[in-house]
Each structure stands twice: as structure tokens, then as C-alpha cells.
MIDOSE-1310 file (N, C-alpha, C; in nm, 2 decimals, decimal comma, always signed):
residues 71
makk	+0,08/-0,12/+0,00/+0,00/+0,00/+0,00/+0,09/+0,12/+0,00; +0,06/+0,21/-0,09/+0,15/+0,33/-0,11/+0,10/+0,44/+0,00; +0,20/+0,51/+0,05/+0,17/+0,61/+0,15/+0,16/+0,74/+0,08; +0,06/+0,82/+0,11/+0,05/+0,96/+0,06/+0,14/+1,05/+0,14
kine	+0,21/+1,14/+0,08/+0,28/+1,24/+0,15/+0,19/+1,35/+0,20; +0,19/+1,38/+0,32/+0,10/+1,48/+0,37/+0,18/+1,60/+0,42; +0,15/+1,71/+0,36/+0,22/+1,83/+0,40/+0,15/+1,89/+0,52; +0,20/+1,87/+0,64/+0,13/+1,91/+0,76/+0,13/+2,06/+0,78
lsap	+0,22/+2,13/+0,72/+0,23/+2,27/+0,73/+0,14/+2,35/+0,63; +0,09/+2,28/+0,53/+0,01/+2,35/+0,43/-0,12/+2,41/+0,49; -0,19/+2,34/+0,57/-0,32/+2,40/+0,63/-0,29/+2,52/+0,72; -0,20/+2,50/+0,82/-0,17/+2,62/+0,91/-0,11/+2,73/+0,83
srlv	-0,02/+2,70/+0,74/+0,04/+2,81/+0,66/-0,06/+2,89/+0,58; -0,15/+2,81/+0,52/-0,26/+2,88/+0,44/-0,35/+2,96/+0,53; -0,38/+2,91/+0,65/-0,46/+2,99/+0,75/-0,39/+3,12/+0,78; -0,26/+3,11/+0,82/-0,19/+3,23/+0,85/-0,18/+3,33/+0,73
gaff	-0,15/+3,27/+0,61/-0,14/+3,35/+0,49/-0,28/+3,42/+0,46; -0,39/+3,35/+0,48/-0,52/+3,41/+0,46/-0,54/+3,52/+0,56; -0,50/+3,50/+0,68/-0,52/+3,60/+0,79/-0,45/+3,73/+0,75; -0,32/+3,72/+0,71/-0,25/+3,84/+0,68/-0,29/+3,90/+0,54
dglk	-0,34/+3,82/+0,45/-0,40/+3,88/+0,33/-0,52/+3,96/+0,36; -0,60/+3,90/+0,46/-0,72/+3,98/+0,50/-0,68/+4,11/+0,56; -0,58/+4,11/+0,64/-0,53/+4,24/+0,70/-0,49/+4,33/+0,59; -0,42/+4,29/+0,49/-0,38/+4,38/+0,38/-0,50/+4,43/+0,31
rnta	-0,60/+4,35/+0,28/-0,72/+4,40/+0,21/-0,79/+4,50/+0,30; -0,81/+4,47/+0,43/-0,87/+4,57/+0,51/-0,80/+4,70/+0,52; -0,67/+4,69/+0,52/-0,59/+4,81/+0,52/-0,62/+4,89/+0,39; -0,62/+4,83/+0,28/-0,65/+4,89/+0,15/-0,79/+4,96/+0,16
drfl	-0,89/+4,89/+0,21/-1,02/+4,94/+0,22/-1,02/+5,07/+0,31; -0,95/+5,06/+0,42/-0,95/+5,17/+0,51/-0,88/+5,29/+0,44; -0,77/+5,26/+0,37/-0,70/+5,37/+0,29/-0,80/+5,44/+0,19; -0,87/+5,36/+0,12/-0,97/+5,41/+0,02/-1,07/+5,50/+0,09
kkaa	-1,12/+5,45/+0,20/-1,22/+5,53/+0,28/-1,16/+5,66/+0,33; -1,04/+5,65/+0,38/-0,97/+5,77/+0,43/-0,95/+5,87/+0,32; -0,91/+5,82/+0,20/-0,88/+5,91/+0,09/-1,01/+5,98/+0,04; -1,12/+5,91/+0,04/-1,25/+5,97/+0,00/-1,29/+6,08/+0,10
kqgl	-1,26/+6,05/+0,23/-1,30/+6,14/+0,34/-1,22/+6,27/+0,33; -1,09/+6,25/+0,28/-1,00/+6,37/+0,27/-1,02/+6,45/+0,14; -1,11/+6,40/+0,06/-1,15/+6,48/-0,06/-1,07/+6,44/-0,19; -1,01/+6,33/-0,19/-0,95/+6,28/-0,31/-1,06/+6,27/-0,42
pkev	-1,03/+6,31/-0,55/-1,13/+6,30/-0,65/-1,19/+6,16/-0,66; -1,32/+6,15/-0,69/-1,39/+6,02/-0,70/-1,33/+5,94/-0,81; -1,29/+6,00/-0,92/-1,23/+5,93/-1,03/-1,10/+5,85/-0,99; -1,02/+5,92/-0,90/-0,90/+5,86/-0,86/-0,93/+5,74/-0,76
ikkm	-1,03/+5,76/-0,67/-1,07/+5,66/-0,58/-1,13/+5,53/-0,65; -1,21/+5,56/-0,76/-1,26/+5,45/-0,84/-1,15/+5,37/-0,90; -1,05/+5,44/-0,96/-0,94/+5,38/-1,02/-0,86/+5,29/-0,92; -0,83/+5,35/-0,80/-0,76/+5,27/-0,70/-0,84/+5,15/-0,66
aaie	-0,97/+5,16/-0,64/-1,05/+5,05/-0,60/-1,05/+4,94/-0,71; -1,05/+4,98/-0,84/-1,05/+4,89/-0,95/-0,91/+4,81/-0,95; -0,80/+4,89/-0,92/-0,67/+4,82/-0,92/-0,67/+4,72/-0,81; -0,72/+4,76/-0,69/-0,72/+4,66/-0,58/-0,80/+4,54/-0,61
kqkk	-0,92/+4,55/-0,68/-1,00/+4,44/-0,72/-0,92/+4,35/-0,82; -0,86/+4,41/-0,92/-0,78/+4,34/-1,02/-0,67/+4,26/-0,95; -0,60/+4,32/-0,85/-0,49/+4,26/-0,78/-0,54/+4,14/-0,71; -0,66/+4,15/-0,64/-0,72/+4,03/-0,57/-0,75/+3,92/-0,67
eled	-0,81/+3,96/-0,79/-0,85/+3,86/-0,89/-0,73/+3,79/-0,94; -0,62/+3,86/-0,96/-0,49/+3,80/-1,01/-0,43/+3,71/-0,91; -0,43/+3,75/-0,78/-0,38/+3,66/-0,67/-0,46/+3,53/-0,66; -0,60/+3,55/-0,67/-0,68/+3,43/-0,67/-0,66/+3,34/-0,78
llns	-0,64/+3,39/-0,90/-0,61/+3,31/-1,02/-0,48/+3,24/-1,01; -0,38/+3,31/-0,96/-0,24/+3,25/-0,95/-0,24/+3,15/-0,84; -0,33/+3,16/-0,74/-0,33/+3,06/-0,63/-0,42/+2,95/-0,66; -0,49/+2,95/-0,77/-0,59/+2,84/-0,80/-0,51/+2,71/-0,84
peyt	-0,57/+2,60/-0,82/-0,50/+2,47/-0,85/-0,46/+2,46/-1,00; -0,53/+2,53/-1,08/-0,50/+2,52/-1,23/-0,36/+2,57/-1,26; -0,32/+2,67/-1,18/-0,19/+2,74/-1,21/-0,08/+2,71/-1,11; -0,09/+2,61/-1,04/+0,02/+2,57/-0,95/+0,14/+2,52/-1,02
ikk	+0,25/+2,55/-0,98/+0,38/+2,50/-1,04/+0,40/+2,36/-0,99; +0,42/+2,27/-1,08/+0,44/+2,13/-1,04/+0,59/+2,11/-1,05; +0,64/+2,05/-0,94/+0,79/+2,02/-0,94/+0,82/+1,88/-0,98
């Protein structure tokens, strides 16, 4: 019977990574809200929000199983 290799660090490291990614996203959201409150033009804020959304989509795509690098 073949034994599967189990990467015991993958689940905890993913949890920690997700936690810090969440912190980064919340920071970006707070920054956008603060920028709007300080009177930054709406066009600039919309562009910044679009860039943040595209960044998240790219990260999700690169982290998907379809695009993992196989060793």
C-alpha cells in the first residue's frame, strides 16, 4: 500500500497567509475610505478600487489549483 505524503504545514500556513492577506485587504479598504473622506477626487478613488480588485483577482487566479507550479 502506497503512502501519501501529507504536508502538515500547508493547512496552518494557508490559514496564517489568509489572515495576513485579510489584514492587507482591510488596510486597503481603510485607505480608500480615508482618501475619500479627505477629498481625493472620486475618479482617482474608483481607479484605486479597480486596481485593488484586479490585484485580488490576479492573486486568486495564481493561487488556484490550475496554475500551481508542479515540481
